[in-house]
N, C-alpha and C positions, 0 to 999 in steps of 0.2 A: 504494500498500500504505500503509496504517496502522498505526503502530507500539503506539499505548498509545489506549485509551478513554475517552471521558468521567468514567468508572469513576475509572479509573486517576489523573484527573489530580484529580477530587475525595478524592482520597487524600490530598493534597497540600497542596490550598487550597480554601477555602470559598468559594463564591461564590451568587448567586443567578441567575447565568445559566443557560439552559434547555439542556438536555443537547444538542438539536441546535446550537445556537450554538457550544457547548462544540469538538463533531464537527468544526465547520466550521472553529473556529481549529486544532485538530488536523490538517487538511488543510493547511493553511497552512504550518503548521511541519514536517511531516513532508515537504511538498516543498521546505522549505528543507535539511532533511537530505540529500535523493538529491541536489538541486542542488550540496549541496557534498561528494559523492562519500562519504558517511560511511557507505552502505549494507552496508559487507563487515565494520562492527562487529556484536561479540555481541547477539543479540536483546533483552537484558536492556538493555546499553547504550545500544540504540537507544530501547527503551521509557524510558526515564530520562529520555533527553535529549530525547525527543518531550515529556514530563511538562513537564519546565523549560522547555521553550520556548512550551509552550501557558499556562502559568503565570505567566510573564512577558506574555505577551500579555494576560492577565486581569488581574492586577496588577502593574503597573508601576513603576517607583521611586518615583516621582510620584503622589501619589494626588490623585484627582477625584471631586467628586460625581457626576459624568455615568454612574456603575453600572460599564463596566467596570474603572474605578481604583479601587475603591471599597476602601478596606484592610477587611478583617474579620479582628478579632483572634480568631475561633474556628477559624483554620486549623491543620490538626496541627504544621505547622512554622512559625517565627515569619518574620514578615515579610523576605524577602529579595530580593536579585538575583536571579532565576532565571536571568535570560540568564550571568550571570557563573556561576553554578554549572552551567549547561550546557556553558558553556565550558572550562573547566575540567576537567570529564568528560573532554570530546572532547579536549583537551590531553595528560589523561594516558593516555587509548588510544591515542593516534597517536604519543606518546613511548614505547612497548612497556612502559606499568605500568597496564595496566586495574585497575580497582577492584574490590574484593571486596563481593559484596552479601549480606547476613547477612537471612535470613529474610522474603526477598522485602518487604524493608524498603526502599521508594524511595528512599534517602539511600544510594549507596556511602561504606563507609569508605575511607580512605586509604593 
């Protein structure tokens, strides 16, 4: 099962990767979500975690000129440690304090 789409990922990060390539990364990140037994979290949370983990694979903290790691300053959100955001969101949910999503904003409030 996929929790987000390439369109969702493009809402938070700009990349020259093809839609099929982003979808392939989503499959990988969603397999991680499943392996970590997080599938009982709410659909909005799963979607956001999937988006963050996929963005992390596209834009790692260390940028390179190889394509996947190229920093693009046109991203809707500032460069971020996407994995750190995902882990924070997971931690909030597992601690019983799920985030509040406002107007379909991919960035939950604390």
